[in-house]
C-alpha positions as CSV (number, residue, x, y, z in Angstrom):
1,M,-4.7,23.9,-5.0
2,A,-7.1,26.8,-5.1
3,S,-10.0,24.3,-5.6
4,V,-8.8,22.3,-2.7
5,G,-8.7,25.4,-0.6
6,R,-12.2,26.4,-1.5
7,A,-13.4,22.9,-0.8
8,S,-11.7,22.8,2.6
9,A,-13.2,26.2,3.5
10,L,-16.7,25.0,2.5
11,L,-16.3,21.8,4.5
12,A,-14.9,23.7,7.5
13,S,-17.7,26.3,7.5
14,G,-20.3,23.6,7.4
15,T,-18.5,21.6,10.1
16,L,-18.1,24.7,12.3
17,V,-21.8,25.6,12.2
18,S,-22.7,21.9,12.8
19,R,-20.3,21.6,15.7
20,L,-21.5,24.9,17.3
21,L,-25.0,23.7,17.1
22,G,-23.8,20.3,18.4
23,F,-22.5,22.1,21.5
24,A,-25.8,23.8,22.0
25,K,-27.5,20.4,21.7
26,A,-25.0,18.8,24.1
27,W,-25.5,21.6,26.6
28,L,-29.3,21.2,26.5
29,L,-28.9,17.4,26.9
30,V,-26.7,17.9,30.0
31,Q,-29.3,20.3,31.5
32,A,-32.0,17.8,30.7
33,I,-30.4,14.7,32.2
34,G,-27.3,15.9,34.1
35,A,-23.7,15.0,33.5
36,I,-23.2,12.6,36.4
37,S,-26.6,11.1,37.2
38,F,-28.7,7.9,37.0
39,A,-30.1,8.7,33.6
40,A,-26.9,10.2,32.1
41,N,-24.9,6.9,32.0
42,A,-28.0,5.0,30.9
43,Y,-28.5,7.3,28.0
44,G,-24.8,7.5,27.2
45,T,-24.5,3.7,27.1
46,A,-27.6,3.3,24.9
47,T,-26.3,5.8,22.3
48,I,-22.9,4.1,22.2
49,V,-24.6,0.9,21.0
50,P,-25.9,2.2,17.6
51,N,-22.8,4.2,16.9
52,S,-20.6,1.1,17.6
53,V,-22.7,-1.2,15.4
54,Y,-22.8,1.5,12.7
55,A,-19.0,2.0,12.9
56,I,-18.5,-1.7,12.3
57,I,-20.8,-2.1,9.3
58,A,-20.6,1.3,7.6
59,Q,-18.4,4.2,8.6
60,G,-14.9,2.9,8.1
61,I,-15.9,0.5,5.3
62,L,-17.6,3.1,3.2
63,N,-14.8,5.7,3.8
64,A,-12.2,3.1,2.9
65,V,-13.9,1.7,-0.1
66,L,-16.5,4.0,-1.7
67,V,-14.5,7.0,-2.9
68,P,-11.7,5.0,-4.6
69,Q,-14.2,2.6,-6.1
70,I,-16.4,5.4,-7.5
71,V,-13.3,7.2,-8.9
72,R,-12.4,4.0,-10.7
73,A,-16.0,3.4,-11.9
74,S,-16.2,7.0,-13.3
75,V,-14.4,5.9,-16.4
76,N,-17.3,3.7,-17.4
77,A,-19.5,4.8,-20.3
78,D,-22.3,6.0,-17.9
79,G,-19.9,7.8,-15.6
80,G,-20.4,5.2,-12.9
81,R,-24.1,5.8,-12.4
82,A,-25.1,2.1,-12.6
83,Y,-22.3,1.2,-10.2
84,I,-23.5,3.8,-7.7
85,N,-27.1,2.7,-7.8
86,K,-26.2,-0.9,-7.3
87,L,-23.9,-0.1,-4.4
88,V,-26.4,2.2,-2.7
89,T,-29.1,-0.4,-3.0
90,L,-26.9,-3.1,-1.5
91,G,-26.0,-0.7,1.3
92,M,-29.5,0.2,2.2
93,V,-30.5,-3.5,2.3
94,V,-27.6,-4.3,4.6
95,F,-28.2,-1.3,6.9
96,A,-31.9,-2.0,7.2
97,A,-31.3,-5.7,8.1
98,V,-28.7,-4.9,10.7
99,A,-30.9,-2.1,12.2
100,V,-33.9,-4.5,12.6
101,V,-31.8,-7.3,14.1
102,A,-29.9,-4.9,16.5
103,T,-33.2,-3.3,17.7
104,F,-34.6,-6.8,18.4
105,L,-31.4,-7.6,20.4
106,A,-31.3,-4.3,22.3
107,P,-31.3,-5.9,25.8
108,V,-28.4,-8.2,24.8
109,L,-26.4,-5.4,23.2
110,V,-26.8,-3.0,26.2
111,S,-25.7,-5.7,28.6
112,L,-22.4,-6.0,26.8
113,F,-21.3,-2.5,27.9
114,G,-21.3,-3.2,31.6
115,I,-24.1,-1.0,32.6
116,P,-25.0,-1.4,36.3
117,A,-28.1,-3.6,36.9
118,A,-30.1,-0.7,38.3
119,Q,-29.7,1.3,35.1
120,K,-30.1,-1.5,32.6
121,D,-33.9,-1.2,32.1
122,L,-33.7,2.5,31.4
123,A,-30.7,2.1,29.1
124,T,-32.5,-0.7,27.2
125,A,-35.6,1.5,26.7
126,F,-33.4,4.3,25.3
127,A,-31.7,1.8,23.0
128,Y,-35.0,0.6,21.4
129,W,-35.5,4.2,20.2
130,S,-31.8,4.8,19.3
131,L,-30.8,1.6,17.4
132,P,-32.8,2.5,14.2
133,Q,-30.2,5.2,13.8
134,I,-28.0,2.5,12.4
135,F,-29.9,2.5,9.1
136,F,-30.0,6.3,8.8
137,L,-26.3,6.8,9.8
138,G,-25.3,4.2,7.2
139,L,-27.5,5.9,4.6
140,Y,-26.1,9.3,5.4
141,T,-22.5,8.2,5.0
142,L,-23.3,6.2,1.8
143,L,-25.0,9.1,0.1
144,G,-22.5,11.7,1.4
145,E,-19.5,9.8,0.2
146,V,-21.0,9.5,-3.3
147,L,-21.4,13.3,-3.3
148,N,-17.8,13.7,-2.1
149,A,-16.5,11.4,-4.8
150,R,-18.3,13.6,-7.3
151,K,-16.5,16.6,-5.7
152,S,-19.7,18.0,-4.2
153,F,-18.5,18.5,-0.6
154,G,-21.0,20.9,0.9
155,P,-24.1,18.8,1.5
156,F,-22.3,16.1,3.5
157,T,-21.0,18.6,6.0
158,W,-24.1,20.9,6.1
159,A,-26.7,18.1,6.5
160,P,-25.8,17.6,10.2
161,V,-26.9,21.2,10.8
162,V,-30.5,20.2,10.1
163,N,-30.1,17.3,12.5
164,N,-28.8,19.5,15.3
165,V,-31.6,22.1,14.8
166,I,-34.2,19.3,15.1
167,A,-32.5,17.9,18.2
168,I,-32.3,21.3,19.8
169,V,-36.0,22.0,19.3
170,L,-37.0,18.6,20.7
171,L,-34.6,18.9,23.7
172,A,-36.1,22.3,24.5
173,A,-39.5,20.7,24.2
174,F,-38.4,18.0,26.6
175,I,-37.2,20.5,29.2
176,L,-40.4,22.5,28.9
177,A,-42.5,19.4,29.3
178,F,-40.5,17.5,31.9
179,G,-38.1,19.9,33.5
180,T,-34.3,19.7,34.0
181,A,-32.3,17.2,35.9
182,A,-31.6,19.9,38.6
183,S,-35.3,20.4,39.1
184,G,-35.7,17.0,40.6
185,K,-38.8,16.2,38.4
186,H,-37.1,13.1,37.0
187,D,-36.6,11.5,40.4
188,S,-40.0,9.7,40.3
189,G,-39.0,7.8,37.2
190,W,-38.9,7.9,33.4
191,S,-42.2,7.6,31.5
192,F,-42.7,6.3,28.0
193,W,-43.2,9.8,26.6
194,M,-40.0,11.1,28.3
195,I,-38.0,8.3,26.7
196,A,-39.7,8.6,23.3
197,L,-39.1,12.4,23.1
198,L,-35.5,12.2,24.3
199,A,-34.2,9.2,22.3
200,G,-36.8,9.2,19.5
201,G,-36.1,12.9,18.9
202,A,-32.4,12.1,18.4
203,T,-33.3,9.4,15.9
204,L,-35.6,11.7,14.0
205,G,-32.8,14.2,13.5
206,V,-30.5,11.6,12.1
207,A,-33.2,10.4,9.7
208,V,-33.7,13.9,8.3
209,Q,-29.9,14.3,8.0
210,A,-29.7,11.3,5.8
211,L,-32.8,11.7,3.6
212,I,-32.1,15.3,2.8
213,L,-29.0,14.3,0.8
214,F,-31.1,12.7,-1.9
215,V,-32.1,16.3,-2.8
216,F,-28.5,17.1,-3.9
217,W,-28.0,14.0,-6.1
218,R,-29.7,15.6,-9.0
219,R,-27.2,18.5,-8.9
220,V,-24.3,16.1,-9.6
221,G,-26.2,14.4,-12.4
222,L,-27.4,11.4,-10.4
223,R,-30.9,9.9,-10.0
224,F,-31.3,7.1,-7.6
225,R,-33.2,3.9,-8.6
226,F,-33.2,0.7,-6.7
227,D,-31.0,-1.8,-8.6
228,F,-30.7,-5.4,-7.2
229,G,-28.6,-6.6,-10.1
230,W,-25.3,-6.7,-8.1
231,R,-23.3,-8.9,-10.6
232,G,-21.1,-7.5,-13.2
233,V,-20.0,-4.2,-11.6
234,N,-16.9,-5.5,-9.8
235,L,-18.4,-5.3,-6.3
236,G,-16.2,-8.2,-5.4
237,T,-13.2,-5.8,-5.4
238,A,-15.1,-3.6,-3.0
239,G,-15.8,-6.6,-0.8
240,K,-12.2,-7.6,-0.6
241,A,-11.2,-4.1,0.3
242,A,-13.9,-3.9,2.9
243,G,-12.8,-7.1,4.5
244,W,-9.7,-5.7,6.1
245,T,-11.5,-2.5,7.2
246,F,-14.3,-4.7,8.7
247,A,-11.6,-6.6,10.7
248,M,-10.0,-3.3,11.8
249,L,-13.4,-1.9,13.0
250,I,-14.2,-5.1,14.9
251,A,-10.9,-4.6,16.7
252,T,-11.5,-1.0,17.6
253,Q,-15.1,-1.7,18.8
254,I,-13.7,-4.5,21.1
255,A,-11.4,-1.8,22.5
256,G,-14.4,0.6,22.8
257,L,-16.4,-2.1,24.5
258,V,-13.7,-2.6,27.2
259,E,-13.4,1.2,27.6
260,T,-17.1,1.5,28.3
261,N,-17.2,-1.4,30.7
262,V,-14.3,0.1,32.7
263,S,-15.7,3.6,32.8
264,N,-19.2,2.2,33.8
265,S,-17.5,0.4,36.7
266,A,-16.8,3.8,38.3
267,G,-20.5,4.0,39.2
268,E,-23.2,6.6,38.7
269,A,-21.7,9.0,41.2
270,N,-18.5,9.5,39.1
271,A,-17.6,10.4,35.6
272,G,-18.6,7.7,33.2
273,P,-19.6,7.1,29.5
274,F,-21.8,10.2,29.3
275,V,-19.0,12.6,30.6
276,M,-16.6,10.9,28.3
277,Q,-18.9,11.4,25.3
278,N,-19.2,15.1,26.0
279,A,-15.5,15.5,26.5
280,W,-15.0,13.6,23.2
281,L,-17.5,16.0,21.5
282,I,-15.2,18.9,22.5
283,F,-12.1,16.9,21.4
284,M,-13.7,16.3,18.0
285,L,-14.5,20.0,17.4
286,P,-11.0,21.0,16.0
287,H,-10.5,17.5,14.5
288,G,-13.8,17.8,12.6
289,I,-13.4,21.4,11.5
290,I,-9.8,21.2,10.6
291,A,-8.5,17.6,9.9
292,V,-11.7,16.1,8.4
293,S,-12.3,19.2,6.2
294,I,-8.7,19.3,4.9
295,V,-8.5,15.5,4.4
296,T,-11.9,15.2,2.7
297,A,-10.9,17.9,0.2
298,F,-7.5,16.2,-0.5
299,Y,-8.8,12.6,-0.5
300,T,-10.4,12.5,-3.9
301,R,-7.3,14.1,-5.4
302,M,-5.0,11.6,-3.7
303,A,-7.2,8.7,-5.0
304,E,-6.9,10.2,-8.5
305,H,-3.1,10.5,-8.2
306,A,-2.9,6.9,-7.0
307,H,-5.1,5.7,-9.9
308,R,-2.7,7.4,-12.4
309,G,0.4,6.2,-10.6
310,A,1.5,9.8,-9.9
311,T,3.5,9.0,-6.7
312,A,5.2,12.4,-6.6
313,D,1.9,14.3,-6.8
314,F,0.5,12.0,-4.1
315,R,3.4,12.7,-1.7
316,Q,3.1,16.4,-2.3
317,D,-0.6,16.4,-1.5
318,F,-0.1,14.3,1.6
319,S,2.7,16.6,2.9
320,S,0.6,19.7,2.2
321,A,-2.4,18.2,4.0
322,A,-0.4,17.0,7.0
323,R,1.3,20.3,7.5
324,S,-1.9,22.3,7.1
325,I,-3.5,20.0,9.7
326,M,-0.7,20.3,12.2
327,F,-0.5,24.1,11.9
328,L,-4.0,24.4,13.3
329,I,-4.4,21.3,15.4
330,V,-1.3,21.8,17.5
331,F,-2.6,25.2,18.6
332,S,-6.1,23.9,19.1
333,S,-4.8,21.1,21.4
334,A,-2.7,23.6,23.4
335,A,-5.6,26.1,23.8
336,L,-8.2,23.5,24.8
337,I,-5.8,21.9,27.4
338,V,-5.3,25.2,29.1
339,T,-9.0,26.1,29.0
340,A,-10.3,22.6,29.7
341,Y,-11.9,23.4,33.1
342,P,-13.7,26.6,32.0
343,I,-15.0,24.8,28.9
344,A,-16.2,22.0,31.1
345,R,-17.9,24.5,33.3
346,V,-20.0,25.7,30.4
347,F,-21.6,22.3,30.4
348,T,-21.8,21.3,34.1
349,G,-21.1,22.2,37.6
350,D,-19.1,19.0,37.9
351,Y,-16.4,20.7,35.7
352,Q,-13.4,19.1,37.5
353,A,-14.3,15.6,36.5
354,M,-15.2,16.5,33.0
355,G,-12.2,18.8,32.6
356,L,-9.7,16.1,33.6
357,V,-11.2,13.7,31.1
358,L,-11.0,16.4,28.4
359,I,-7.3,17.1,29.1
360,A,-6.5,13.4,29.0
361,Y,-8.1,13.1,25.5
362,L,-6.5,16.3,24.2
363,V,-3.0,15.0,24.8
364,G,-3.6,12.7,21.9
365,L,-5.4,15.2,19.5
366,V,-2.4,15.8,17.2
367,P,-1.5,12.1,16.6
368,F,-5.2,11.2,16.3
369,S,-5.6,13.7,13.4
370,L,-2.4,12.6,11.8
371,V,-3.5,8.9,12.0
372,F,-6.8,10.0,10.2
373,M,-4.7,11.5,7.5
374,A,-2.5,8.4,7.1
375,Q,-5.5,6.1,7.0
376,R,-7.1,8.1,4.2
377,A,-3.8,8.1,2.3
378,F,-3.7,4.3,2.4
379,Y,-7.4,4.1,1.4
380,S,-6.8,6.3,-1.6
381,L,-4.1,3.8,-2.6
382,G,-6.7,1.1,-2.4
383,D,-4.9,-0.4,0.6
384,T,-7.1,-1.3,3.5
385,R,-4.9,-4.1,4.8
386,T,-2.1,-1.9,6.2
387,P,-4.4,0.3,8.3
388,F,-5.7,-2.9,9.9
389,F,-2.2,-3.7,11.3
390,F,-1.3,-0.3,12.7
391,T,-4.8,-0.1,14.2
392,L,-4.3,-3.6,15.7
393,A,-1.2,-2.1,17.5
394,Q,-3.4,0.7,18.9
395,V,-6.0,-1.7,20.1
396,A,-3.4,-3.8,21.9
397,V,-2.2,-0.8,23.8
398,I,-5.7,0.3,24.6
399,L,-6.8,-3.2,25.9
400,A,-3.7,-3.6,28.1
401,G,-3.8,0.0,29.4
402,V,-7.6,0.2,30.0
403,L,-7.7,-3.0,31.9
404,L,-5.0,-1.6,34.2
405,C,-7.4,1.4,34.8
406,F,-9.4,-0.9,37.2
407,L,-6.6,-0.1,39.6
408,V,-7.2,3.6,39.4
409,P,-9.6,5.1,42.0
410,A,-13.2,5.4,40.7
411,P,-13.3,9.3,40.6
412,N,-10.3,9.3,38.2
413,R,-11.0,6.1,36.3
414,A,-12.6,7.8,33.2
415,A,-9.7,10.2,32.8
416,A,-7.3,7.3,33.1
417,V,-9.1,5.5,30.2
418,A,-9.0,8.7,28.1
419,L,-5.2,9.0,28.7
420,V,-4.6,5.4,27.6
421,V,-6.5,6.2,24.4
422,S,-4.2,9.2,23.8
423,I,-1.0,7.1,24.4
424,A,-2.3,4.5,21.9
425,S,-2.8,7.2,19.3
426,F,0.9,8.2,19.6
427,V,1.9,4.6,19.0
428,Q,-0.5,4.3,16.1
429,A,0.7,7.5,14.5
430,V,4.4,6.6,14.5
431,L,3.7,3.2,13.0
432,A,1.2,4.5,10.4
433,F,3.7,7.1,9.1
434,A,6.6,4.5,9.0
435,L,4.4,2.1,7.0
436,L,3.2,4.8,4.6
437,R,6.8,5.9,4.1
438,R,7.8,2.4,3.1
439,R,4.8,2.0,0.8
440,T,5.3,5.3,-1.1
441,G,9.1,5.7,-0.9
442,G,8.8,8.7,1.4
443,V,6.2,11.1,2.9
444,D,8.3,14.3,2.8
445,G,9.2,13.5,6.4
446,A,12.0,16.0,6.8
447,R,9.7,18.8,5.9
448,I,6.9,17.6,8.1
449,L,9.2,17.2,11.1
450,S,10.7,20.6,10.5
451,S,7.2,22.1,10.6
452,L,6.2,20.0,13.7
453,W,9.0,21.1,16.0
454,R,8.2,24.8,15.3
455,F,4.5,24.2,16.0
456,L,5.3,22.5,19.3
457,V,7.7,25.2,20.5
458,A,5.2,27.9,19.7
459,A,2.4,25.9,21.4
460,L,4.4,25.5,24.6
461,A,5.1,29.2,24.7
462,A,1.4,29.9,24.1
463,M,0.4,27.4,26.9
464,A,2.7,29.2,29.3
465,A,1.1,32.6,28.4
466,G,-2.4,31.2,28.5
467,A,-2.0,29.5,31.9
468,G,-0.6,32.8,33.3
469,F,-3.6,34.7,32.1
470,L,-5.9,32.1,33.5
471,I,-4.3,32.4,36.9
472,I,-4.6,36.2,36.7
473,L,-8.3,35.8,36.1
474,G,-8.6,33.7,39.2
475,G,-7.6,30.2,38.4
476,V,-9.9,27.1,38.3
477,E,-10.6,26.5,41.9
478,K,-14.3,26.4,42.9
479,G,-15.7,29.9,43.1
480,A,-13.0,31.5,40.9
481,F,-14.2,33.7,38.1
482,P,-13.3,31.4,35.1
483,V,-15.4,28.6,36.6
484,S,-18.1,30.7,38.4
485,G,-20.7,30.1,35.8
486,P,-21.2,29.3,32.1
487,I,-21.0,33.0,30.9
488,A,-17.9,33.7,33.0
489,A,-16.4,30.5,31.6
490,V,-17.0,31.6,28.0
491,V,-15.5,35.0,28.7
492,A,-12.4,33.5,30.4
493,T,-11.9,31.0,27.6
494,A,-12.1,33.7,24.9
495,I,-9.6,36.0,26.7
496,V,-7.1,33.2,27.2
497,G,-7.6,31.9,23.7
498,V,-6.9,35.3,22.1
499,V,-3.7,35.6,24.2
500,M,-2.5,32.1,23.2
501,L,-3.2,32.8,19.5
502,V,-1.2,36.0,19.5
503,V,1.7,34.2,21.2
504,Y,1.5,31.2,18.9
505,V,1.5,33.2,15.8
506,G,4.3,35.5,17.1
507,F,6.6,32.6,18.0
508,L,6.0,31.0,14.6
509,G,7.0,34.3,13.0
510,M,10.2,34.4,15.1
511,L,11.0,30.8,14.2
512,R,10.5,31.7,10.5
513,S,7.9,29.0,9.9
514,P,7.1,28.8,6.2
515,D,3.7,27.2,7.1
516,L,2.7,30.4,8.9
517,E,3.1,32.4,5.7
518,A,1.2,29.8,3.7
519,G,-1.5,29.6,6.3
520,L,-2.0,33.4,6.5
521,A,-1.6,34.0,2.8
522,P,-5.4,33.8,2.0
523,L,-6.2,36.3,4.8
524,L,-3.4,38.6,3.9
525,G,-4.4,38.4,0.2
526,R,-8.0,39.4,1.0
527,A,-6.8,42.3,3.2
528,G,-4.5,43.4,0.4
529,R,-7.2,43.4,-2.2
530,R,-9.5,45.4,0.2
531,S,-6.8,48.0,0.8
532,R,-6.3,48.4,-3.0
533,T,-10.1,48.8,-3.6
534,P,-11.0,52.4,-4.5
535,R,-13.2,54.1,-2.0
């Protein structure tokens, strides 16, 4: 468990630095093109396209298939090296082919997302520069998952730091060269060089993020060589496993396509895809730092338990990971909901629209992270079929709910879409845990629920205290201190966050939560060692 804790800490630290730099990048991007503007939704829609195509062909398939397959191949005489080279070669060929075809079809792909006709040309121009990211995003995930399977977790989480640094530098160059959205310098139109620097700069950062991982392969005893001899290494098994994941991702991307069309229908004067992307960035901060780090560290262990048939060890690791995630994610969700408007104000003066979308997403943060945990549990068992079915239920809820959002007034339509996504996450989480329980004979459910109710009670108390302090500071009406400017918003968020943390920890102590003691043990242990150190 100590090794898992160290791996989680390493992953969390890399993710934290990357996410903080990602915030800086997002803030600069909002200053460059605005949050609610002609260019914002065009750029937002264009960047959805490569991420959607990439998600279908790479992200879920590789996460579902690669680690279990490499763990199984590691028993080969060469430690799985031949298998890895063949799989990476195949992946690179597929990613390159899809990136070329997608770039050629940029106008068609952009039109699928319901972008208004007036913004379509600009969105398409952005897409031509953005779509090559498909190859580099796929390569990054492929190389990173190989390193994770070899228990080298750091490079995969620290590589995005390089991406964000490059993006920040190029966004600053864009602002220096062409001004901000508020300056009005963009009103005369977007030139080739403006589009190339903004969208091409983003692609350059993703490329470096992927290619730098080759440097770390030698440290885990690997040396990449192209190998087109794809027979004889059981890739057929990987293909069968990938089939269900591919179907699952097609379903989720259909849902995403409908979400984008509905949010674009609100028009450029209201919150749309770009606002939703920035709200999602904030939503993903605790998920990436906490849930992804913890699950990634446990994932290889659970795959090893599953390979050995050690069901009891598998259940113990799943329960430990789920409770560790909830301990931190429940508080994060509560704190971000209370401070949603000040946080949105850091990004834009249109904080009310963005804050409402953020709150709607955050309602579903806990189930979203638990679904992620359950999916990886099934993947470690070599089961990609079951996640398809509980994801299909989520997609059905999203499709029905999002289409009803056409009835919601345009100013609140994006928030309504986000709320539907959260409701769907609840449905998906309940179904996922029920199916995993049936598959493994139990998931330590009583212990998980015992922890969850304590976390929720403590979070509600913290929310009440945080909301009270926010009101004392002036509230969130226009002109109030917490939303008077970016610096004031940061100060207010920090004050309210500290108050909520103290109340949350205090209530968990009163409720005698065993997870509180487990969560604070590393910190208390370090403090104890310092106090015993001779001075």
